[in-house]
C-alpha positions as semicolon CSV with decimal commas, in nm:
position;residue;x (nm);y (nm);z (nm)
1;X;11,016;11,255;12,146
2;X;11,351;11,116;12,039
3;X;11,530;11,217;11,721
4;X;11,471;10,881;11,556
5;X;11,094;10,893;11,615
6;X;11,080;11,248;11,486
7;X;11,271;11,145;11,175
8;X;11,031;10,857;11,114
9;X;10,732;11,087;11,164
10;X;10,885;11,331;10,914
11;X;10,927;11,048;10,663
12;X;10,565;10,934;10,699
13;X;10,442;11,293;10,669
14;X;10,638;11,343;10,346
15;X;10,512;11,016;10,199
16;X;10,153;11,103;10,289
17;X;10,180;11,454;10,142
18;X;10,334;11,328;9,816
19;X;10,077;11,048;9,778
20;X;9,787;11,285;9,836
21;X;9,937;11,529;9,585
22;X;9,981;11,247;9,332
23;X;9,616;11,145;9,363
24;X;9,506;11,508;9,334
25;X;9,721;11,560;9,024
26;X;9,575;11,249;8,861
27;X;9,228;11,378;8,941
28;X;9,311;11,721;8,801
29;X;9,467;11,584;8,484
30;X;9,159;11,371;8,418
31;X;8,975;11,693;8,332
32;X;9,204;11,759;8,034
33;X;9,148;11,613;7,687
34;X;9,487;11,469;7,597
35;X;9,356;11,306;7,278
36;X;9,385;11,637;7,094
37;X;9,762;11,653;7,160
38;X;9,862;11,292;7,098
39;X;9,921;11,085;6,787
40;X;9,677;10,808;6,705
41;X;9,787;10,458;6,803
42;X;10,046;10,576;7,059
43;X;9,868;10,450;7,370
44;X;10,166;10,340;7,581
45;X;10,372;10,660;7,527
46;X;10,058;10,863;7,605
47;X;10,008;10,676;7,933
48;X;10,374;10,720;8,025
49;X;10,349;11,092;7,954
50;X;10,032;11,116;8,162
51;X;10,200;10,958;8,466
52;X;10,521;11,160;8,424
53;X;10,317;11,480;8,422
54;X;10,120;11,359;8,726
55;X;10,442;11,274;8,914
56;X;10,592;11,611;8,826
57;X;10,287;11,800;8,948
58;X;10,274;11,590;9,264
59;X;10,641;11,663;9,336
60;X;10,593;12,037;9,285
61;X;10,278;12,052;9,498
62;X;10,429;11,830;9,768
63;X;10,750;12,031;9,785
64;X;10,551;12,352;9,810
65;X;10,334;12,214;10,091
66;X;10,634;12,072;10,279
67;X;10,811;12,408;10,255
68;X;10,506;12,580;10,401
69;X;10,476;12,319;10,678
70;X;10,840;12,350;10,777
71;X;10,833;12,729;10,753
72;X;10,548;12,759;11,005
73;X;10,683;12,479;11,223
74;X;10,998;12,666;11,323
């Protein structure tokens, strides 16, 4: 396999891992009751916070999984 194909495969693997982690973090956050922590009438900031937290969790989980994958690969 050439270096360019391997690089493209690496890119698609990273995208897939991060997307799966994002979906899992959204699913996990849906179990929490955010209404207790938020002000009434602040719907848009609450939604932005929800997605920022989901993106942050997805990045952390994805980075962890990619580190494990690359550690066992070499």
